[in-house]
C-alpha positions, 0 to 999 in steps of 0.5 A: 858751771857758773850760771850765764847772765841774761843776754843783751841785745846789740846792733852790729854797728854798736858792737863794732864801734865799741868792741873793745867794751863788748868784750870786756863786758862779756869777759869780766861780767859773763854777759852774753851779747846777741849781735842784731841786724835790723833787729834779727839775731845774727850771731852770739858773743859769749865768754871763752869760759862759756864757750868751752863748756857748752863744747864740752856740754855737747862732747858728754851729750854725744856720748851719752846718745851713742 
């Protein structure tokens, strides 16, 4: 697994207006983006590779807990 870049915060409205660029940044640079509304985190946009790794990690942890 590659080390993820530090998350960047962006307002939901700004992300919506620049979605193509935001997706490219996440996908190509591995730069997670924390989407905020009124300076409060609402969601995180991450690459597919990061998401798949997180799912695999969670499955491993759950199997160890059994």
